[in-house]
N, C-alpha and C positions, 0 to 999 in steps of 0.2 A: 332141815336144821336151821334153827334161829341163829343168826350171826350178829351179835351185838357189836362186835369189833372186827375190823379187817385183819388185825394182827395182834399177836402177843409179843411183848418185849420183856425179857427177864434178865436180871443180874444172876450171877452164879453162886459164889460163896456166900453163905448166910441166907440164900434165897432159893434158887432152884436145886442146888446141891444139898445133900443131907449133912449131918454132923461130922461125917467121915470125909467130907469134901468129894463125894462121889454122887453120880446121878442114880437115883433109885429106880427099881423096876416099874413101880407104879407111875413115876414121872415119865419114864421112857414110853410106856404104853399110852399115856395121856397125850404126849407130844405127837406120837404116831397117829392117833385117832384125830387129833386136831389138824394135822397136815392133810389127811385124807379128805377132810371137809373143806379144804381150800383156804384155811387160815394161815397166814404167813407167820413165820417164827423168826424172831431176832434175839440173839444172845448178846447182851451188852455187859462187858466185864472189865475189870482192871487187869485180868490175866493176859498173857501174851498169846498170839495166834496159834503157834504149834501146840500149846497146852489145850486150848479150847477145841481145836480141830480133833484132837484125840477124844475129848469128852463127847462131842456131838456125833462122833463116828459110831457110838453105841446105839444111836437112835436111827431107825430106818425111815429117814425122810429124804426126799429127792432134792429139796432145796431149803436153805436157811441162811440168814445173814449173820455173820460173826463180827461184832464190833468189839475190838480188843484194845488193851492199854488205855482204857477210859476214853475211847473215841479217837485215839491217834492213828488207828488203822481199822480198815474194814475189808473183809473178804467174803465171797460166797462159798458154798460148799465145794464147788469145783476148784477152788484155790485161787480164783481170779481176784487180784487186789483192786478194790474199788475206791479206796481212799487211803492216804497216808499223810500225816502231819508231824514232821520231826522237829525237835528243838534245834535251833541253829547250832552248828558244831562248836563254834567258839564259846557260845553261851553255855552249852551243855558241859563242856570241859571245865569251864570256870566254876560252875555250880558243883560239879563232882569233886573238884580239887581244892576249892577255896572255902566251902561252907564248913564252919566249925561245928563239931559235935563230939559228945562224950563217947569214945570208942568202946567203953566198957558197957554202955547202956544202949547204944544205937548202932545199927549197921546200915551201910550205904549200898544201894542196888541200882541197876539200870536194865531196862529192856531196850535192846538195840537190834533191829531187824528180827531175826528168829532166835536171838540169843539172850541169855540172862546172865548178868555179871554181878558179883558181890565182893565186898572187901574182906570178908572173913567167913569161915565155914560156920553155919548155924544149923545144927542137926534138926532142930524143931521145925524148920521150914520144909523139910522133906515130906512131912505128912500131907501137906497141901497138894503135893504133886506126885504122890506115890502111884496114883492110878495112871497118869499120863506118861510118867517117866521123864517129864521135862525138868531139867536140873540146871542149877547155876554153875558158873565157872568163877573161881576165886581169882581176883586180879588186884594189882596195885593201880588204883585209878590215876595216880600221878604219871604213870607210864602207859596209860591205856588210851585208846582212841575214843572219839565221841561221835563217830559216824552213825547215822540212822537211829538216833536216840529218840525213842517213842516216849519214854518217861524215865524219870529219876525218882527213886522212892527211898525213904528212910523208915526203917522199922525199929521201934523202940520197945524196951522191956515193959514200959508203962507209958500211958499218954502224956504224963507230965514231962518226961525227958525229951519229948519232941517239941515242946513249946518254944525253947530257945532257937531251935532250927527253923520252925515256922516263922518266928519273928524276924530272924536274919534274912530268910528268903523273901519275906514280904517287904522288908525295908530296902533290901539291896536289888531285888529283881521283880518286885511286885507288878510293875507295869509291863514286864516282858514275858511273864509266864502265867499259866493257869495252875492253881494249887488247890488240892482237896485232900480229904481223908477217905480211904476205902474202908478202913476200920479205925477205931480210936487209936490204934498203935501203928498205923501205917500212913505216913504223909507222902503225898504223890505230887510230882511237878511235871507238867506237860507244856507244850508250846501255847502261847497266848490264844485263847478262844477255843481250845480243845476240851471238849467234854462229850459224854455219851450222847446227850440230846442233840447237839449240833450236827454230829455225824449221822445220827438216826434221822434227823429231819431231811437230810439230803437223800438218804437211802429210800425212805418211804415215798418220796416224791418220784423216784424212778419207777415205783410201782403204781403211781397214779393216785396217791392219797396223802393224808397229813398225819402228824402225830396225834391229832385229836380223834382220829379213827382207830386208835390203838389203846390197848390196856397194858399197863406196865407194872412190874414188881421189883422191889429193891429193899435193901437194908442198910445202906451206907450213905455217907455224905456225898459220895461221888454219884449218887442216884438222884439227888435233889432236882436237877433240871429236868431229867426225863420223866420223873414222877409228877412234876408240876405241869409239864406241857402235854402229857398224854391225855387222851379222853378220860381215862380213869387211871389213877396211880395208887397202887396198893402197897402199903408199908408192912413189912414183916413184923410179927409180934416180938421177934428177937432183935429188932433193928437197934442201931445206935440211938441212944436217947436224944441226941442232938437232931437226928433226922425227924423224930416224932415231934420235937419242939418246932422245927422249921415248917412242918406240914401238919398242923393240928387238925385240919379239916379232911385229911385223907383217911380212907378206911384202913384200919389195922386188921390184918388177917392172922392166921396161925403161925406156927414156927416152922423153920426149914427142916428141923429134925423129924417132923411129922409129914413132910412132903405137902405142906399146906398150899403151895402154888398149884400143884397138880389137882388137888381137891377143889380149889376155887375155880380153876379153869373148867373142870368137868361140870361144876354146878352152873356156872354162868353161860356156858355154851351148850348145856344139855347133853353132855356126853355120857354114855352108859358104860 
């Protein structure tokens, strides 16, 4: 078998998962074929570890690397934690309690360790996690702890209502945090220097190669760095338009609803 790359790296929502936020059977079979050929698999996502662990459990592979919370954490399939980069507690608490936002238009969330916290019940968010069963806990952040904060994220009814939040975070904490968008309606804040690509760089070196030896797939602004540094970075047809503007020379493939990543993998690696 021809091996043009040592590994594949894929985002999940909008990329490897279908329109129902589930992993399709065609994709499952593709990843299993790939693993049997000795190609490493890395899943790099904004989702939290317990969520991703359930998703990958549907795929019969012996090993895979799970980069979660946009690079704030990394685990292997055995559950061993290989990296963790938390926001400093005092900083995380201040951001969660002092950042002004329109509570009718925006909700506040945090991933802390294996848990997801939110300031208000949002029924629509359940569809993203109905498969894994990973679910939030509603809390009052002014009386909540800030331990093991992997990321803080604001979800808006539309992209425009997140602009004041982004501007405030940038002006107040810009030199202390890493900020990105996983979707146009989800603004995410991690510790300074935390992104998928930085954590991936460390993980692939453990395997004896570089990101330039990998092919990657993504659809959001939180994928910019890994798509730029990989040997080949493929942008989804359904990607955030800002991602396409940032990476005008990267190949654009099909849509996640058609399991385009699996089709592309089969073609490039010659899988039948």
